[in-house]
C-alpha positions as CSV (number, residue, x, y, z in Angstrom):
1,M,-54.3,-1.8,-69.0
2,T,-55.3,-4.2,-72.7
3,P,-53.0,-6.5,-73.9
4,A,-50.9,-4.7,-76.6
5,Q,-50.7,-2.2,-73.3
6,R,-49.1,-4.5,-70.9
7,V,-46.3,-5.9,-74.0
8,A,-45.8,-3.4,-74.1
9,A,-45.0,-2.1,-70.7
10,A,-42.6,-5.2,-70.2
11,V,-40.9,-5.0,-73.7
12,A,-40.3,-1.3,-72.0
13,D,-39.6,-2.8,-69.0
14,G,-37.3,-5.5,-70.5
15,E,-35.1,-2.7,-72.8
16,A,-34.0,-0.4,-69.7
17,L,-32.5,-4.4,-67.9
18,F,-31.2,-5.6,-71.3
19,P,-30.4,-2.7,-74.6
20,G,-31.5,-4.4,-77.5
21,Y,-34.7,-7.2,-75.6
22,R,-36.6,-5.7,-77.9
23,D,-35.8,-7.2,-80.9
24,L,-35.3,-10.5,-79.2
25,V,-39.2,-10.0,-78.7
26,A,-40.7,-11.7,-81.3
27,R,-44.1,-13.5,-80.7
28,P,-45.0,-11.7,-77.2
29,V,-47.5,-12.5,-74.7
30,S,-48.8,-11.2,-72.0
31,V,-51.8,-13.0,-69.0
32,A,-53.9,-10.7,-66.5
33,W,-53.3,-13.6,-63.7
34,A,-55.9,-11.6,-61.5
35,N,-58.5,-12.3,-64.3
36,M,-57.6,-15.9,-64.2
37,P,-60.2,-18.3,-62.2
38,F,-58.3,-20.1,-59.5
39,Q,-54.8,-17.9,-59.3
40,G,-55.3,-16.7,-56.3
41,G,-50.9,-15.9,-56.2
42,A,-48.0,-16.7,-56.0
43,W,-47.2,-17.1,-51.4
44,A,-50.0,-17.1,-49.0
45,D,-52.0,-14.9,-48.0
46,W,-52.2,-15.9,-43.7
47,D,-53.6,-13.5,-41.1
48,E,-51.4,-13.4,-37.7
49,D,-52.5,-16.5,-36.6
50,G,-52.3,-19.2,-39.3
51,R,-48.6,-16.9,-39.5
52,A,-47.6,-18.0,-35.8
53,T,-46.7,-21.8,-36.5
54,P,-44.4,-21.9,-39.3
55,T,-43.4,-18.3,-39.6
56,P,-40.9,-19.6,-36.6
57,R,-40.4,-22.8,-37.8
58,S,-39.9,-21.5,-41.6
59,C,-37.1,-19.3,-40.1
60,H,-35.5,-21.2,-37.7
61,R,-31.4,-21.5,-39.1
62,T,-30.8,-25.2,-39.1
63,G,-26.9,-24.5,-40.4
64,R,-28.1,-25.7,-43.8
65,T,-27.8,-22.3,-45.7
66,G,-24.6,-21.9,-46.4
67,S,-24.2,-19.1,-44.2
68,R,-20.9,-18.0,-42.5
69,A,-23.0,-14.9,-40.2
70,S,-23.2,-15.7,-36.8
71,T,-26.4,-16.2,-35.6
């Protein structure tokens, strides 16, 4: 997509969620993050071996989440 096409798609999506959104967008900006150097994404891309240790630790319930659901 060209920058203008990305802006048009984003504004159309915003308008679908929030009627009147189009009127609030004065100077839109679009960034193709996949084309930016050193922007590999917002999450880690682990293989099964790399996921083996931290996942169980991060998913372990500590009782500090405020949830009243039973474990």
